[in-house]
C-alpha positions as CSV (number, residue, x, y, z in Angstrom):
1,X,-1.3,50.3,-115.4
2,X,-0.2,53.8,-114.8
3,X,0.1,55.3,-111.1
4,X,-0.8,58.6,-109.8
5,X,-0.9,60.3,-106.8
6,X,-4.7,59.2,-106.2
7,X,-4.0,55.6,-106.4
8,X,-4.8,53.2,-103.8
9,X,-2.9,49.9,-103.5
10,X,-4.2,46.9,-101.5
11,X,-1.4,44.6,-100.6
12,X,-0.7,40.8,-100.0
13,X,-0.5,39.8,-96.1
14,X,2.8,40.6,-95.0
15,X,4.4,40.2,-91.8
16,X,6.7,43.0,-90.7
17,X,9.6,42.3,-88.1
18,X,12.4,44.7,-86.4
19,X,15.9,43.5,-87.4
20,X,19.1,45.2,-86.3
21,X,19.1,48.3,-88.6
22,X,16.0,47.9,-90.4
23,X,12.9,45.7,-91.2
24,X,12.4,42.3,-92.2
25,X,9.0,41.9,-94.4
26,X,8.0,38.6,-95.2
27,X,5.3,38.0,-98.2
28,X,3.7,35.2,-96.1
29,X,2.2,33.5,-99.2
30,X,5.1,33.2,-100.8
31,X,7.6,33.0,-98.1
32,X,10.0,35.7,-99.9
33,X,11.5,38.0,-97.5
34,X,12.7,41.6,-98.1
35,X,14.9,44.2,-96.0
36,X,13.3,47.7,-96.2
37,X,13.9,50.9,-93.6
38,X,11.3,52.5,-91.2
39,X,10.5,54.5,-93.9
40,X,9.2,51.9,-96.3
41,X,7.5,49.8,-93.0
42,X,5.7,53.1,-92.7
43,X,4.5,53.3,-96.3
44,X,3.6,50.1,-96.1
45,X,1.2,50.9,-92.6
46,X,-0.3,54.0,-94.5
47,X,-1.0,51.8,-97.7
48,X,-3.0,49.4,-95.6
49,X,-5.1,52.1,-94.2
50,X,-5.9,53.0,-97.5
51,X,-4.7,55.9,-98.0
52,X,-3.6,57.4,-101.7
53,X,-0.1,57.7,-102.6
54,X,-0.2,61.2,-102.8
55,X,-1.3,61.2,-98.8
56,X,1.3,58.7,-98.2
57,X,3.9,60.9,-99.5
58,X,3.2,64.1,-98.2
59,X,2.8,62.7,-94.6
60,X,6.5,61.0,-95.3
61,X,8.0,64.3,-96.4
62,X,6.8,65.7,-93.0
63,X,8.0,62.5,-90.9
64,X,11.2,62.5,-92.9
65,X,12.2,65.9,-94.1
66,X,15.8,65.1,-94.5
67,X,14.9,62.0,-96.9
68,X,14.0,61.7,-100.9
69,X,10.3,60.9,-101.0
70,X,9.1,58.9,-104.0
71,X,6.2,57.1,-103.6
72,X,4.9,56.3,-106.8
73,X,8.6,54.5,-107.2
74,X,8.5,52.8,-104.0
75,X,4.8,51.3,-105.4
76,X,6.2,50.4,-108.4
77,X,8.9,48.1,-106.1
78,X,6.4,46.8,-104.7
79,X,4.4,45.7,-107.7
80,X,7.5,44.2,-108.8
81,X,8.1,41.9,-105.4
82,X,4.6,40.7,-106.2
83,X,3.3,41.9,-102.9
84,X,0.3,44.4,-104.6
85,X,-2.9,42.5,-104.9
86,X,-5.1,45.3,-106.2
87,X,-5.1,48.8,-107.7
88,X,-7.8,51.1,-107.6
89,X,-9.9,47.9,-106.8
90,X,-8.5,46.5,-109.9
91,X,-6.7,42.9,-109.0
92,X,-3.5,42.2,-110.7
93,X,-2.9,38.8,-111.7
94,X,0.4,37.6,-109.7
95,X,1.5,34.4,-109.9
96,X,2.8,33.2,-106.4
97,X,4.7,30.1,-106.0
98,X,4.4,29.0,-102.6
99,X,7.8,28.1,-100.9
100,X,6.7,27.1,-97.7
101,X,7.8,24.2,-97.2
102,X,7.8,21.5,-94.7
103,X,11.0,19.8,-94.8
104,X,11.9,17.4,-92.0
105,X,9.0,18.2,-90.3
106,X,9.2,14.6,-88.7
107,X,11.9,15.7,-86.5
108,X,10.4,16.9,-83.4
109,X,11.2,20.5,-82.2
110,X,11.4,19.0,-78.9
111,X,14.0,16.1,-79.8
112,X,15.7,19.2,-81.6
113,X,16.1,21.2,-78.7
114,X,18.4,18.5,-76.8
115,X,21.1,19.8,-79.0
116,X,20.0,23.3,-79.5
117,X,19.1,25.4,-76.5
118,X,20.2,28.6,-74.8
119,X,23.3,27.0,-73.5
120,X,24.2,25.6,-76.9
121,X,26.1,28.5,-78.1
122,X,28.4,28.8,-74.9
123,X,29.2,25.0,-74.9
124,X,29.8,25.5,-78.4
125,X,32.7,28.2,-77.7
126,X,34.0,25.7,-74.8
127,X,34.6,22.8,-77.4
128,X,36.7,25.3,-79.8
129,X,38.9,26.7,-76.9
130,X,39.3,23.0,-75.3
131,X,39.9,21.5,-78.8
132,X,42.5,24.4,-79.3
133,X,44.2,24.0,-76.2
134,X,44.4,19.9,-76.6
135,X,46.4,20.8,-80.3
136,X,48.8,23.1,-78.4
137,X,49.8,20.9,-75.4
138,X,49.6,18.0,-77.7
139,X,51.0,19.3,-81.0
140,X,51.4,15.3,-82.1
141,X,47.7,16.0,-82.9
142,X,47.9,18.8,-85.3
143,X,47.2,17.2,-88.7
144,X,50.1,16.6,-91.1
145,X,49.8,16.5,-95.2
146,X,51.3,13.1,-95.1
147,X,47.7,12.0,-92.9
148,X,46.4,11.8,-96.1
149,X,48.7,8.7,-97.7
150,X,47.3,6.1,-95.3
151,X,47.6,3.2,-97.8
152,X,49.7,2.7,-100.8
153,X,47.1,2.7,-103.5
154,X,46.5,6.4,-104.7
155,X,43.0,6.1,-105.9
156,X,42.4,4.1,-102.6
157,X,43.5,7.1,-100.4
158,X,41.7,9.9,-102.3
159,X,38.4,7.8,-102.3
160,X,38.7,7.2,-98.6
161,X,39.2,10.3,-97.7
162,X,36.7,11.8,-100.2
163,X,34.0,9.6,-98.4
164,X,35.0,10.5,-94.7
165,X,34.9,14.2,-95.8
166,X,31.4,13.5,-97.6
167,X,29.7,11.7,-94.1
168,X,31.3,15.2,-92.1
169,X,29.8,17.3,-94.5
170,X,26.3,15.1,-94.2
171,X,26.8,15.6,-90.4
172,X,27.5,19.5,-90.6
173,X,24.8,19.9,-92.6
174,X,22.4,17.9,-90.5
175,X,23.5,20.4,-87.7
176,X,21.8,23.2,-89.6
177,X,18.8,21.1,-90.1
178,X,18.4,20.0,-85.9
179,X,18.9,24.0,-85.5
180,X,16.2,24.9,-87.6
181,X,13.7,22.1,-86.4
182,X,14.5,23.3,-82.7
183,X,12.7,26.6,-83.9
184,X,10.0,24.3,-85.2
185,X,11.1,26.3,-88.7
186,X,11.1,24.1,-91.9
187,X,15.0,22.8,-93.5
188,X,15.5,21.8,-96.9
189,X,18.8,20.0,-97.7
190,X,19.7,20.3,-101.1
191,X,22.6,20.2,-103.5
192,X,25.0,23.0,-104.5
193,X,28.7,23.5,-105.7
194,X,31.8,24.9,-105.0
195,X,33.8,24.9,-108.1
196,X,33.7,21.6,-109.5
197,X,32.7,20.0,-106.3
198,X,29.4,18.7,-105.3
199,X,28.2,19.7,-101.7
200,X,25.3,19.7,-99.7
201,X,23.7,23.2,-98.9
202,X,20.8,23.5,-95.9
203,X,18.1,26.1,-97.1
204,X,17.9,28.6,-93.8
205,X,15.3,30.8,-95.8
206,X,13.2,30.9,-92.8
207,X,16.0,32.1,-90.3
208,X,14.8,35.4,-91.2
209,X,11.9,34.7,-88.8
210,X,14.0,34.6,-86.0
211,X,15.9,37.3,-84.3
212,X,19.4,37.9,-84.8
213,X,20.6,35.8,-82.3
214,X,18.8,33.2,-82.6
215,X,19.6,33.3,-86.5
216,X,23.1,32.9,-85.1
217,X,22.3,29.2,-83.6
218,X,21.2,28.4,-86.8
219,X,24.5,29.4,-88.8
220,X,26.6,28.0,-86.0
221,X,25.0,24.5,-85.9
222,X,27.2,22.7,-88.6
223,X,30.3,24.0,-86.9
224,X,28.9,22.9,-83.5
225,X,28.4,19.2,-84.7
226,X,32.1,19.7,-86.5
227,X,33.8,20.6,-83.2
228,X,32.1,18.0,-81.1
229,X,33.2,15.3,-83.3
230,X,36.7,16.6,-83.6
231,X,36.8,16.4,-79.7
232,X,35.7,13.2,-79.6
233,X,38.4,12.1,-82.1
234,X,41.0,13.7,-80.1
235,X,40.3,12.1,-76.9
236,X,40.4,9.0,-78.2
237,X,43.7,9.9,-79.9
238,X,44.9,10.8,-76.4
239,X,43.3,8.2,-74.3
240,X,42.9,5.0,-76.0
241,X,45.5,3.4,-77.5
242,X,44.5,2.4,-81.1
243,X,46.7,-0.3,-82.2
244,X,45.2,-1.1,-85.8
245,X,47.1,1.3,-88.0
246,X,44.0,1.5,-90.3
247,X,41.6,2.9,-87.9
248,X,44.5,4.8,-86.5
249,X,44.7,6.0,-89.8
250,X,40.8,7.0,-90.4
251,X,41.2,9.1,-87.3
252,X,43.7,11.0,-88.5
253,X,41.5,11.2,-92.0
254,X,38.8,12.8,-89.9
255,X,41.1,15.3,-88.1
256,X,42.8,16.1,-91.0
257,X,39.2,16.8,-93.1
258,X,37.8,19.1,-90.0
259,X,41.0,21.1,-90.1
260,X,40.5,21.6,-93.5
261,X,36.9,22.9,-93.0
262,X,38.0,25.1,-90.2
263,X,40.3,26.9,-92.4
264,X,37.5,27.1,-95.2
265,X,35.4,28.4,-92.7
266,X,38.0,31.0,-91.8
267,X,38.2,32.1,-95.4
268,X,36.4,35.5,-95.1
269,X,36.6,36.3,-98.8
270,X,33.8,33.4,-99.0
271,X,30.3,33.4,-97.4
272,X,30.9,30.8,-95.1
273,X,29.0,30.0,-91.8
274,X,30.8,32.1,-89.9
275,X,30.8,35.3,-92.5
276,X,27.3,34.8,-91.9
277,X,27.3,35.1,-88.2
278,X,29.8,38.0,-89.0
279,X,26.9,39.7,-91.2
280,X,24.2,38.9,-88.7
281,X,25.8,39.9,-85.7
282,X,26.6,43.5,-87.4
283,X,23.4,43.9,-89.3
284,X,25.6,45.0,-92.4
285,X,23.7,42.3,-95.0
286,X,26.0,43.2,-97.8
287,X,28.9,43.2,-95.8
288,X,31.4,41.1,-98.3
289,X,30.4,43.0,-101.3
290,X,31.5,46.3,-99.4
291,X,34.6,45.1,-98.3
292,X,35.5,44.2,-101.8
293,X,34.6,47.5,-102.6
294,X,36.5,48.8,-99.9
295,X,39.5,47.0,-100.9
296,X,39.4,47.8,-104.0
297,X,39.1,51.6,-103.6
298,X,41.9,51.4,-101.0
299,X,44.5,49.8,-103.4
300,X,43.6,51.6,-106.4
301,X,46.1,53.5,-108.4
302,X,43.6,56.1,-109.6
303,X,43.0,59.6,-108.1
304,X,39.6,58.8,-108.5
305,X,38.8,56.3,-105.8
306,X,35.1,55.9,-106.7
307,X,32.3,56.4,-104.5
308,X,31.5,54.7,-101.4
309,X,29.0,52.1,-102.1
310,X,27.6,51.7,-98.1
311,X,26.5,54.2,-95.5
312,X,26.7,54.0,-92.0
313,X,29.4,51.0,-92.2
314,X,32.4,52.4,-92.9
315,X,33.8,51.3,-89.5
316,X,32.2,47.3,-89.6
317,X,33.7,47.4,-93.4
318,X,36.9,48.1,-92.4
319,X,37.3,46.1,-89.8
320,X,36.0,43.1,-91.9
321,X,38.3,44.2,-94.5
322,X,41.0,42.9,-92.3
323,X,39.4,39.7,-91.9
324,X,38.9,39.5,-95.6
325,X,42.7,39.6,-96.3
326,X,43.3,37.2,-93.0
327,X,41.0,34.6,-94.7
328,X,43.2,34.8,-97.8
329,X,46.6,34.6,-95.9
330,X,45.2,31.5,-94.2
331,X,44.1,29.9,-97.7
332,X,47.5,30.5,-99.1
333,X,49.2,28.7,-96.2
334,X,46.7,25.9,-96.4
335,X,47.9,25.7,-99.9
336,X,51.7,26.0,-98.9
337,X,51.9,23.7,-96.4
338,X,49.1,21.3,-97.3
339,X,47.4,21.1,-100.5
340,X,50.6,21.5,-102.7
341,X,52.8,18.9,-100.6
342,X,49.7,16.4,-100.9
343,X,49.4,17.2,-104.8
344,X,53.2,17.0,-105.3
345,X,53.5,13.6,-103.4
346,X,50.4,12.5,-105.4
347,X,51.8,13.4,-108.8
348,X,55.4,12.2,-108.0
349,X,54.2,8.5,-106.9
350,X,52.2,8.1,-109.9
351,X,54.9,9.5,-112.5
352,X,57.0,7.2,-110.7
353,X,55.0,4.0,-110.6
354,X,54.7,4.6,-114.6
355,X,58.3,5.4,-115.5
356,X,59.5,2.6,-113.2
357,X,56.7,-0.3,-113.2
358,X,57.0,-2.3,-110.2
359,X,53.3,-3.8,-110.2
360,X,50.6,-4.0,-113.0
361,X,48.3,-2.8,-110.2
362,X,50.5,0.3,-109.4
363,X,50.1,1.4,-113.3
364,X,46.5,1.2,-113.3
365,X,46.3,2.7,-110.0
366,X,48.6,5.7,-111.2
367,X,46.7,5.9,-114.7
368,X,43.4,6.6,-112.9
369,X,44.8,9.0,-110.4
370,X,46.4,10.8,-113.5
371,X,43.2,10.7,-115.3
372,X,41.0,11.7,-112.2
373,X,43.7,14.7,-111.6
374,X,43.0,15.7,-115.3
375,X,39.6,16.2,-115.2
376,X,38.9,18.0,-111.8
377,X,42.1,20.2,-112.8
378,X,40.1,21.1,-115.9
379,X,37.1,21.9,-114.3
380,X,38.8,23.8,-111.8
381,X,39.9,25.9,-114.6
382,X,37.2,25.7,-116.4
383,X,35.3,27.4,-113.3
384,X,37.8,30.2,-112.8
385,X,37.3,31.2,-116.3
386,X,34.3,31.3,-116.6
387,X,33.7,33.0,-112.7
388,X,36.4,36.1,-113.9
389,X,34.3,36.8,-117.2
390,X,31.3,37.3,-115.2
391,X,33.4,39.8,-113.0
392,X,33.3,43.7,-114.6
393,X,36.0,45.6,-114.9
394,X,36.6,48.2,-112.9
């Protein structure tokens, strides 16, 4: 159906909410969210007043003389978004899948507010400061790569650590769920992946209904729970004599895992929870992509540095680019002092068990470990190759 300046549109119900810089438009039927500038919000309001597209374009050109106004093109975008119900009285056939969900509705918002309230963000900051102080004043609490080798069995070490890591991950995601329920929002726990690793993910789509400050509570919730667990474990290590070496080793496993997860959150070249806090606080919702573009242009050997893909965000992008580099350095540090020494020790022990067999169980243990190592390494290599093929050459 052709659109003209005489066309009159009718939209599906939408909810409009002011955000940091622009506005968040919610399709109240499907639950989809869109970010739009003020000029688009004005256009939507004029459409709801049954103005023709020509009248809307003329008024917008008067209100925004420095802006390039193309209302017909904007109307086509609204159609693509599925927001247009009728064109000149003719109803469009739009299939809207209702994304509204009632996930974890059995969790009372009142109960959730026991954990997340107006003071929870301050408590989280205090937990981080206390935990850092405990590490600085008690260096024996700092995890070492040898902490991963609690048992003689290579496989049992990996399985036990993986199980503890999974439990910590579930607790992390449940923190997001509770935070969402504290605002009476639905939450959905799904399964995703990071390279070859299967991970749990909490759908926080409906966080867009909240103010930026309230959204930060949802993003920080998983870290909040992790820091609380770390605080408890550190206190146990400091003030309770744990005579059982297995229990003491399990506590070390928890500290090591939460240490890994803290470093991961600071890897600013990925979209972690801390990244979303940066993004949400700045109002720059393409911060990672724009930072990558800026760094590519900054280190480009070509005279033509290309055109910046971000407007009015240069200062924020430059600052975040520094954190982007710091995140890469943190990951390299983690690899050098933890991951690589652990893998080297695992492989060395496995090969020694095969070259100088002492016990048949050690041989089986080594074969199982090497098989698992080969499979996971192959999957990681495959993921990296696949990811690089999707990145267009500049």
